[in-house]
N, C-alpha and C positions, 0 to 999 in steps of 0.2 A: 335544607337538605338534612336527611336523617343521618343518624350516627352510622348506621349500617352502610348507607350509600357512600358516606364519606370514607369509611374504612375500605370499602370495595375500590374506590377511586385511588386511595393510597396504595392498595395492593397492586393495582395496575401500574402505577408509577414506579413502585419498587421493583416490579418485574421488568419494566422497560429499562430502568437504570441498571439493574443487574445484568441485562443483556448487553448494554453498552459497555459495562466494565469487562464482561467476558470477551467481547469483541476486541477491546483495547488490549487485554492481556494476550490474546491469540496473536494480534498484530505484533506486539513487542517480542513474542517468542519466535517470530518468523516461521521457519519450517519445523520448529520443535527442537528440543534439547539434543536429540540424537543427530539431527541434520546439522545443527550448528557445531556440535562437537566434531563431527566428521570434517566439516569445512575448516575448522581451526586446526585439526590434525594434518591437513594438507597445507598448512601455512597461510591460509587465506582469512580475510576479515569479512564479516557480514556487511551488508550495505550500511546499516546504521553506524557500525564501527568505522567504516571508510569515510562516511560523511563527517562524523565527529572528529576524525584525525585531520581532515582537510579544512574545516571551517573554523572561524573564531570561536573560542570557548563559550558555551551556552548560547550561541546565536541561532542554532537551528530550530525553526518552528515548522513542524511537520504538518502537512495538509493531506487530508484523506486517510488518516490513520485507520479508520474503521472499515475501509473498503475491502471487500472480500466476499467469499461465498459461504453463507451460513447453512448449517445442516440442522433440520428440525425434526423432532418426533413429538407428536401430540401437541403441537403448538409451542413447544419448548425448545430453545436453542441448545443443541447438544454438541456442537463443534463449529469451528470456523477455519476455513483455509484463507489466510490473508492474501491480498493481491501481492504479486511478487515484485512490485515496483514501489519504492519508498521515495517520497518527494516533499519538498517544502521550500521555504525561504531561509536564507542565512546570510552571514557576512564572511568574506574572506579578506583579511587585511583591512577591515573596516568598510569594505565595499559590498553593497547588497548584491546578492546573486539568487537566482532560482537554481535549485540543485535537486538531482534525483538519480536513481539508478535501480537496476535489477538486483534482487537478492537470489543467489543460486540455491539457497536452502529451501526456497519455496518453488517447487515445480521446475527446478533448474533455471529459474529466472525467466521462463518462457511466458509469453503473453497469456492473459487470462480472458475469459469469455464475457467480461463485463461490457456494458453498452458504451461506456466512456473510458478511454485509457487515461491513466494517471500520467504516463509519460513514456518516452522511448520510441513511440510510434506515432508521433504527431498528437500527443496528448495534452493534458491540462497544464503540466509544468512548462511545456513549450509556450502555451498560450499566456501563462503568467509572465514569463520572460519577455515575450513580445509586447504584451499590454503595458507592462511597467517599464519597458525599455531598459532591461537589466541583462547582464550576461547569464547564459545558461551553462551549467556544468552538468553533463550527463555521464554517469559512471556506468560503464558497460561490463556486465559479468554474467550474461544470460547464455543459455544454450541455443537460442534462436527462437523461431516460431513454434507454434503448436499445431499439429495436424488437426486436432479436434477443433481448435478455434477457426482454422481455415475452412474446414468442412461446414461448421455451423454458419459462418458468414457467407460462404460460397465464393470466396476470393481471398487472396493474400493481401497483406498490408504493405505498402511501400511508403517509407518515410517521406513526408512532405506532400503526399497525395491523399486528399480527403474525399471520401464518398465515391461511390461507383454507380 
């Protein structure tokens, strides 16, 4: 491999790793500083704060952190709206649990238009709890469904009912 080809490959890797870092930062910021500040001003905690307050210290392992809708210009990621549902595995009083919940700072916690839900509407976290036979803790703080998502799917989602 030539030095130029190797450098080009490294540039592609650097760009991909940079996009992953940008997506991770957007996810951690939830709906952004202004939305989080407004949420706090109302005496409310974000979903990550609620999870951390409930589970054993440093036991939460988030799954699907990078899930969300990216915005691109000229092939470059310019922004990310993270999925409004945060989920993962943790321990409560030493017992393993699957845990997740909506974050109101991202689109009022309403469902998003991804093909696979992380949780709250028969999603991945529920499947984790079922598969690993562990309790499910679902923290609800959303404004409900999204008309846009219903229109796109052509139907509403009912918990426990998969596929139409």
